[in-house]
BAGU-525141 format. One line per field, with one value per residue: residue number from 1; x, y, z of N, C-alpha, C, O in turn. Coordinates in Angstrom, 2 decimals. Layout:
! BAGU-525141
num c(NUM_...) $
n_east c(X_...) $
n_north c(Y_...) $
n_up c(Z_...) $
ca_east c(X_...) $
ca_north c(Y_...) $
ca_up c(Z_...) $
c_east c(X_...) $
c_north c(Y_...) $
c_up c(Z_...) $
o_east c(X_...) $
o_north c(Y_...) $
o_up c(Z_...) $
END
This chain:
! BAGU-525141
num c(1_2_3_4_5_6_7_8_9_10_11_12_13_14_15_16_17_18_19_20_21_22_23_24_25_26_27_28_29_30_31_32_33_34_35_36_37_38_39_40_41_42_43_44_45_46_47_48_49_50_51_52_53_54_55_56_57_58_59_60_61_62_63_64_65_66_67_68_69_70_71_72_73_74_75_76_77_78_79_80_81_82_83_84_85_86_87) $
n_east c(-22.64_-20.29_-20.74_-18.83_-16.57_-17.56_-15.74_-14.29_-16.24_-16.74_-14.22_-14.12_-16.20_-15.16_-12.87_-14.01_-15.26_-12.98_-11.79_-13.72_-13.56_-10.95_-11.20_-12.95_-11.34_-9.32_-10.70_-11.40_-8.83_-7.89_-9.72_-9.04_-6.42_-6.83_-8.15_-6.07_-4.24_-5.64_-5.74_-3.01_-2.40_-3.90_-2.56_-0.04_-0.72_-1.46_1.01_2.52_1.15_1.66_4.44_4.65_3.43_5.28_7.52_6.60_6.30_8.96_10.14_8.76_9.67_12.38_12.20_11.14_13.28_15.24_14.01_14.05_16.82_17.37_15.85_17.19_19.64_18.81_18.01_20.48_21.84_20.32_20.84_23.59_23.55_22.20_24.00_26.06_24.95_24.56_22.57) $
n_north c(97.04_96.15_94.05_91.13_90.90_89.33_87.51_86.73_85.33_83.24_82.07_81.22_79.33_77.45_76.72_75.51_73.33_72.01_71.36_69.63_67.58_66.80_65.77_63.67_62.08_61.52_59.95_57.77_56.85_56.15_54.12_52.20_51.74_50.63_48.27_47.04_46.69_44.88_42.70_42.21_41.46_39.11_37.58_37.43_35.88_33.50_32.80_32.39_30.19_28.31_28.16_27.05_24.60_23.53_23.37_21.52_19.31_18.89_18.30_15.95_14.33_14.19_12.82_10.38_9.56_9.21_7.14_5.16_4.77_3.76_1.42_0.10_-0.32_-2.06_-4.27_-4.97_-5.63_-7.81_-9.60_-10.03_-11.19_-13.56_-14.85_-15.31_-17.07_-20.47_-22.14) $
n_up c(-40.54_-42.94_-45.77_-46.62_-49.44_-52.52_-53.64_-51.40_-49.97_-51.75_-51.71_-49.01_-49.06_-50.87_-49.48_-47.25_-48.53_-49.45_-47.01_-46.00_-47.91_-47.47_-44.86_-45.38_-47.03_-45.18_-43.31_-44.95_-45.59_-43.01_-42.45_-44.42_-43.64_-41.10_-41.90_-43.32_-41.23_-39.62_-41.38_-41.62_-38.99_-38.87_-40.80_-39.59_-37.39_-38.67_-39.81_-37.49_-36.45_-38.47_-38.25_-35.71_-36.20_-38.02_-36.34_-34.46_-36.15_-36.97_-34.48_-33.93_-36.05_-35.39_-32.96_-33.86_-35.44_-33.47_-32.01_-33.96_-34.19_-31.62_-31.74_-33.81_-32.56_-30.55_-32.08_-33.22_-30.86_-29.99_-32.09_-31.77_-29.24_-29.73_-31.37_-29.61_-27.84_-26.68_-27.47) $
ca_east c(-21.45_-20.14_-20.70_-17.54_-16.60_-18.04_-14.58_-13.98_-17.27_-16.46_-13.01_-14.50_-17.00_-14.23_-12.02_-14.82_-15.39_-11.67_-11.60_-14.62_-12.98_-9.76_-11.69_-13.49_-10.19_-8.64_-11.48_-11.25_-7.47_-7.83_-10.46_-8.22_-5.27_-7.31_-8.38_-4.75_-3.65_-6.34_-5.27_-1.63_-2.45_-4.39_-1.48_0.98_-1.24_-1.35_2.43_2.92_0.57_2.40_5.76_4.46_3.18_6.56_8.36_6.07_6.61_10.39_10.36_8.23_10.58_13.60_11.87_11.03_14.63_15.89_13.40_14.56_18.20_17.30_15.35_18.27_20.61_18.22_18.09_21.89_22.17_19.67_21.58_24.87_23.27_21.85_25.25_26.88_24.28_24.92_21.36) $
ca_north c(96.31_95.98_92.64_90.78_90.80_88.04_86.62_86.17_84.33_82.07_81.44_80.51_78.15_76.49_76.24_74.57_72.12_71.34_70.78_68.48_66.53_66.33_64.94_62.44_61.27_61.04_58.84_56.64_56.37_55.46_52.87_51.25_51.41_49.69_47.00_46.44_46.25_43.65_41.64_41.93_40.70_37.77_36.88_37.11_34.76_32.30_32.46_31.83_28.85_27.45_27.94_26.11_23.30_23.04_23.01_20.28_18.27_18.62_17.62_14.59_13.61_13.92_11.78_9.13_9.17_8.68_5.84_4.21_4.46_2.87_0.13_-0.51_-0.81_-3.24_-5.37_-5.37_-6.29_-9.12_-10.45_-10.43_-12.08_-14.87_-15.46_-15.72_-18.08_-21.84_-22.93) $
ca_up c(-40.87_-44.36_-46.19_-47.23_-50.89_-53.05_-53.82_-50.09_-49.66_-52.61_-51.17_-47.78_-49.44_-51.48_-48.40_-46.46_-49.34_-49.44_-45.68_-45.89_-48.75_-46.75_-43.75_-45.97_-47.45_-43.97_-42.76_-45.86_-45.40_-41.71_-42.57_-45.18_-42.80_-40.09_-42.58_-43.59_-39.95_-39.23_-42.28_-41.24_-37.73_-39.20_-41.48_-38.58_-36.60_-39.50_-39.91_-36.19_-36.35_-39.38_-37.67_-34.60_-36.81_-38.55_-35.19_-33.93_-37.13_-36.89_-33.20_-34.08_-36.93_-34.62_-32.00_-34.60_-35.83_-32.26_-31.73_-34.96_-33.81_-30.46_-32.22_-34.57_-31.58_-29.91_-33.05_-33.29_-29.59_-30.01_-33.03_-31.17_-28.12_-30.29_-31.89_-28.47_-27.01_-27.04_-27.70) $
c_east c(-21.45_-20.08_-19.36_-17.67_-17.00_-16.89_-14.20_-14.98_-17.09_-15.26_-13.33_-15.28_-16.09_-13.30_-12.76_-15.01_-14.09_-11.42_-12.49_-14.09_-11.75_-10.18_-12.23_-12.36_-9.44_-9.37_-11.36_-9.86_-7.35_-8.58_-9.67_-7.02_-5.67_-7.56_-7.06_-4.10_-4.32_-5.87_-3.85_-1.58_-2.91_-3.29_-0.35_0.56_-1.13_0.10_2.92_2.39_1.32_3.80_5.68_4.22_4.47_7.48_7.91_6.41_8.08_10.72_9.90_9.17_11.88_13.35_11.76_12.42_15.38_15.33_13.90_16.00_18.23_16.83_16.44_19.33_20.09_18.31_19.51_22.31_21.56_20.37_22.87_24.65_22.91_23.08_26.09_26.21_24.62_23.71_21.21) $
c_north c(96.03_94.49_92.35_90.70_89.40_87.05_85.96_85.08_83.07_81.32_80.65_79.25_77.07_75.90_75.22_73.26_71.32_70.68_69.55_67.30_65.93_65.40_63.61_61.51_60.71_59.86_57.59_56.01_55.60_54.14_51.81_50.81_50.42_48.31_46.28_45.94_44.98_42.47_41.24_41.10_39.27_36.95_36.52_35.92_33.46_31.85_31.83_30.41_27.88_27.15_26.93_24.70_22.71_22.59_21.68_19.11_17.89_17.87_16.16_13.76_13.26_12.79_10.42_8.63_8.58_7.31_4.78_3.81_3.51_1.48_-0.61_-1.07_-2.06_-4.45_-5.87_-6.11_-7.68_-10.08_-10.95_-11.36_-13.47_-15.58_-16.01_-16.81_-19.47_-22.69_-23.21) $
c_up c(-42.37_-44.70_-46.85_-48.76_-51.35_-53.21_-52.50_-49.71_-50.49_-52.08_-49.91_-48.09_-50.02_-50.41_-47.54_-47.21_-49.31_-48.08_-45.49_-46.72_-48.07_-45.60_-44.26_-46.40_-46.24_-43.37_-43.63_-45.69_-44.09_-41.76_-43.31_-44.36_-41.71_-40.70_-42.84_-42.31_-39.45_-40.08_-41.93_-39.95_-37.99_-39.88_-40.52_-37.74_-37.38_-39.63_-38.61_-36.03_-37.26_-38.85_-36.53_-35.14_-37.36_-37.42_-34.60_-34.85_-37.06_-35.60_-33.29_-34.95_-36.19_-33.62_-32.69_-35.00_-34.63_-31.90_-32.70_-34.64_-32.62_-30.88_-32.98_-33.62_-30.88_-30.83_-33.15_-32.01_-29.55_-30.95_-32.41_-29.99_-28.63_-30.81_-30.74_-27.63_-27.54_-27.34_-29.14) $
o_east c(-22.47_-19.43_-18.80_-18.76_-16.79_-17.07_-13.84_-14.60_-17.27_-15.26_-12.86_-15.07_-16.23_-13.00_-12.20_-14.94_-14.11_-10.90_-12.07_-14.16_-11.53_-9.56_-12.00_-12.42_-8.97_-8.75_-11.24_-9.73_-6.77_-8.14_-9.61_-6.64_-4.93_-7.23_-6.94_-3.47_-3.64_-5.63_-3.52_-0.80_-2.38_-3.10_0.23_1.37_-0.77_0.39_3.65_3.10_1.57_4.30_6.54_4.74_4.73_8.15_8.73_6.77_8.43_11.50_10.57_9.44_12.41_14.19_12.23_12.71_16.08_16.08_14.14_16.37_19.01_17.36_16.60_19.86_20.85_18.65_19.74_23.03_22.21_20.49_23.21_25.47_23.28_23.18_26.76_26.86_24.92_23.85_20.24) $
o_north c(95.71_93.73_93.20_90.48_88.42_85.86_84.79_84.03_81.96_80.09_79.52_78.21_75.89_74.70_74.19_72.19_70.10_69.57_68.56_66.16_64.72_64.36_62.56_60.30_59.57_58.87_56.48_54.79_54.51_53.15_50.66_49.64_49.48_47.29_45.07_44.89_44.09_41.38_40.05_40.16_38.33_35.77_35.44_35.06_32.43_30.66_30.84_29.53_26.74_26.03_26.06_23.72_21.52_21.56_20.82_18.03_16.71_16.92_15.26_12.60_12.16_11.90_9.41_7.44_7.58_6.41_3.63_2.65_2.56_0.47_-1.82_-2.16_-3.00_-5.55_-7.08_-7.10_-8.63_-11.27_-12.13_-12.24_-14.47_-16.80_-17.04_-17.40_-19.63_-23.90_-23.86) $
o_up c(-42.97_-43.98_-47.55_-49.29_-50.64_-52.94_-52.46_-49.18_-50.00_-52.01_-49.76_-47.46_-49.69_-50.45_-47.16_-46.60_-49.17_-48.02_-44.89_-46.28_-48.10_-45.39_-43.66_-46.15_-46.27_-42.97_-43.11_-45.65_-44.06_-41.17_-42.89_-44.38_-41.42_-40.09_-42.62_-42.31_-38.92_-39.56_-41.94_-39.84_-37.40_-39.57_-40.61_-37.41_-36.82_-39.56_-38.64_-35.54_-36.87_-38.98_-36.39_-34.59_-37.19_-37.52_-34.29_-34.38_-37.09_-35.61_-32.78_-34.64_-36.35_-33.45_-32.16_-34.92_-34.77_-31.54_-32.32_-34.78_-32.60_-30.40_-32.82_-33.84_-30.65_-30.38_-33.15_-32.08_-29.12_-30.64_-32.49_-29.75_-28.02_-30.70_-30.88_-26.77_-28.72_-27.46_-29.55) $
END
């Protein structure tokens, strides 16, 4: 069997090097992509927790405001009852 020309052997060696470099770059890219996806998931979790905290804070503020309105009404009712009493 005849040996392949030297240029062909060089081409095959260079092609194999290029394929290995391509595989190395693909693995590096996938690793970075996985890291970014993990970071993104962590940030989404933090945002969700902050949104929940804000919702809880707003609900608490609304409840306090309602309690203050009820207390104000009670004070007004007590004032008017004292004015109407004969004691």
